[in-house]
N, C-alpha and C positions, 0 to 999 in steps of 0.2 A: 492503753495499748495491750498490757499483759492480760487484762480481763477479756479483751476480744479474742486474743490467741487462745485462751483457755476455753472460751466458749465454742471456738472452731474446733478444738481438740475434742470437746464433749460431743458436738454434732457428729464428728467423724466416728467417734466410738459408738454412738447410738446407731448410725447407719451400718457399721460393721457387724453389730450384734444382730440387727434385724434387716431383712430384705424388704420390709414393708415400705410403701410409699409414704413420704412425709411432705408436709407443706402443701401449698395450693396456688395455682395460677388463677387470677381473677378476671382477665381480659385477654383479647386477641384470639387467635385460632386455637390455642392451646388452653383456653379458659376451662377450668375445672380439673385439669390434670395436676398431678403431683410430681415430686422429685424423688429420684433415687441416687445413691452414691455412684460417682463416676469412676473412671480408671486411673490408676497411678500413671499409665502411658500418657494420658492427657496432662497431668500434672508436670511430668517430665518435659513435654514439649514447651510448656510455658517457662519452666525453669531454664531450659536450654536457650529459649529466647531472650530471657533476662541476661544470661551470661553473654550472648552476642551483643546485646544493647550496651552492656557495660564495657565491652571492648571497643565501642564506638565504630563498629563495622556495619554500615548501612546495608550493604549487599547481604551479609550474613543474617542480619536482623530481619530483613524483608523475606528471606528464604522460608521463614516460618508461616508466612501469610499465603492465602489462597491466591491463584492467579487474578481473581476478581478484586480481592482486597489490595493486591500489589498495584493494580491500575488505579484504584481509588485513593490509596494513601501513600503510594510509592514516592511520588515527588515531594510531598511534605516531609516524609521520614528521612529521605536523602538530604534535604536541605537542613533539617534538624541535626543530623550527624555532622554535616559539614561545618556547622556553626559551633559545635560543641568541642571543648577542649578535653574535658573529662566528664564521665558519667558513672554514678555509683548508686544502683538501685539495690537496697537491702531488703530481702523478703523476710517477713515476720510470720506469715501464715499462707497456706494454699490449700484449697478444698475443691475437688473435682465433683460435679453433680450432672445429672441429665434428667431431662423431661421424660416421664414414663412413656415408653413406646417409641422414643426417638433414637436415631443413631448418632446424633450430634451430641456433644457434651459441653458443659459450661464449667470453666475454671475460674474460681473466685480467688484473687490474689490481694493480700494486704502487704504494703511495703512502704518504705521511705525512699525517696529519690533525690539525690544530691547532684546538682548540675552546675558545671563551671563553663562559661561560654569563652570563645576565643577573644571577645571584647572585654573579658575580665568580670562580667556580671555573674553573680552567684545566686542560686535558688535551691531551696530544700522544700519538698512537698511531701505531705502525708497521702498516700494513695489507697484507694480501694477500687480494683479493677474487675470487670467481668469479661472474660474471653470466650467467645463461642468458637468451638472447634468442630469442622466438618467430619464426615466419615473417613476422610483421607488424613486426618490428624493435622489439618492446616487451620490457622486462624481465619475464620470467615466474618467475623464481626467482634467489635469490643465497646464497652462503655467504661468511662473513667469518672471517678468521683474524688475530689481532692479537698484537703483541708490545708490551710496555710499557717505555718508556725509564725508566732509573733516575731521571731528574729530574722524572718525572711527579708532579703534585700528589696524585692519587688513582687508585684502580683497580689499584694494585700488588698483587701476590699475597703480599707479606710486608713487614714493617716493624717499627718499634720496636725495643727492645733489652732483653734479660733479663740481669739483674745477679745473680750468685751466685758461690759459691766452687767450684762443681762444673764440670765440662767444658762445660756449656751456658752458661757465662758469656759475654756478648756476643752470643749468637745472637738472631736476630729472631723475631717472632711471625708467624703465619699463620692465616687462618681455618680452623677445622675444619669438617667437613661429614660427620659420622657419624650424624646424626639428632638431635643434642643439642636443637636448637630445638624439634623436634616433641615430644621426650620432656618437655621442660619445659612445653610447652603442655598435654599430656596429664596430666602431674603436677599442674599448676595446677588443672585441671578436676576431677580426682579428689580433690584436697585440699579444695577448696571444697565438694564434695559429700559429704564424710566417707566417701568410698569407700576404706576402709582396705586391703583386699586389693589394689585397683588401685595405690594409693600405694605399697605394699610392693615391687611389682614393679619399680620404678625404681632401687632401692637394692641395694648390695652387702651381704654378710653383716655387715660391720662399717663404720661410717661415723665418720670422724674429723671432729669439730666444734669450731670456735672460735666460741663464741656471741657475742651481742651485748655481753655484759659482759666478754669476754676469757677466759672459762672454756674450758679444753680438755676435751672430752668424747669418750669412744669409745662410740658408740651401737650396740648390736646390732640387726640387722634385726627380730628377734622382739620388741624392745621398742618398736617404732613405734606400735602401738596405744594404748600407755598415753599417748602424747602428746596424743591426742584426748579423753582421759578427763574432764578438767576444762573442755573448751570447750563452750559451747552453739551457737556458730555462728562462721564464719570467712569473710572476704571478702578474698581475695588478689588484687589487680588488678596485672598486669604491664604496665609502661610500655615497657621495652626488654629485648632479649636479644642478647647478643654472644658467640658461640663462638670460641675461639681455642686455639692450642697453640704450643709452642716448635718452631722449625723443626729439621728433622733429628733428630727423637726418635721414640719409639714412639707408638702411636695415642692414649695417654692425653691428655685435653684438659680444658679448663676453660670455663665459661660464665658471663658476668657477667649477672646479672638485676637490673634497677632496677624497684622496685615499691612499692605501698602495701599494708599489711595491717591489717585491723581484726578483732580477736578479741574476742568477748563471752563471758565466762566464766560458768559456771553459778552463781557466787556473786555475779553482777551486775557485777563489775568489767569495765573495757573497756580493751583494749590496742590503741592506734591509732598506727601509725608509718609513716614513709617508710624504705624499705629499700634497701641495696645488698648483694647476696649473690653469692659465688662458688661455684658447684657444680662439683666435680671428678669427672670420669668416668674410670674405670680402663680398662685395655685391653679389657675385656669390655663396655664401654659402660654400666656401671652407676655410679651415684653413690657415690663411696667417700669424700667429703669435702665439708665446707661451711664457708665463712668468712662470718660475718654482721656487718653494720654497720647501725646505725639512727639515726634522729633524729625528734623529735616532728613530726607533720604540721603544716604551716602552713595 
């Protein structure tokens, strides 16, 4: 943290000594142009905005944004302040720059942000933000980059622990994002509609299943149509989906699905349960395993 601040001070010093352009833009409409030091006025706008943010005043916070940005982010910022109990953004370094020949300025801000929500949750983030100010001194755009301290209550990219006798013992879990949630949603729709060809598309050629009674079954993809043979109707309602994988392993992942399911059989019997199921996706993104747990619906 201190090293970064010192580098920022050094850059500012170099800019103040020389009016020459420094750095270079490599893409977009400004490709080939460099940067110059911006104004202290722009820095003060951002510092005043931070002070408004810390008072948890949504209206005052938004007053530093351009009309276009207020339309774009106004609802989000208002809800954010409404849910916050206290906000404390501590600024470590600020540096205004501008693209050569432009009337707009960019303010780079390094800070930590400590947030306490009304629901009691707490979060501390290390932030690096780029604010673009228009010729009227209003925030016209911004980008935010974050790093999450190990002590943070939520928002971490990995956590928990996996216990096994394999080399993965002790490793953490992380969210997986290979389209598993969308696949389960599509599978849910196809299953309820008795769309057997669509249902089959989500599965590997062989599926290892531990069913609700603890029976271990190896189901072949070609046998899936038989599962529908005795059902008259089915209503599978999903309540929650959570995709995850073990850190530093191949792309294979799992997804926990909490749901209820009601099956009406052709013989008139009814199966109606609350479910927790784990669907395992292989490296090719196909369902290759299922573990199932159930209890009577209350």
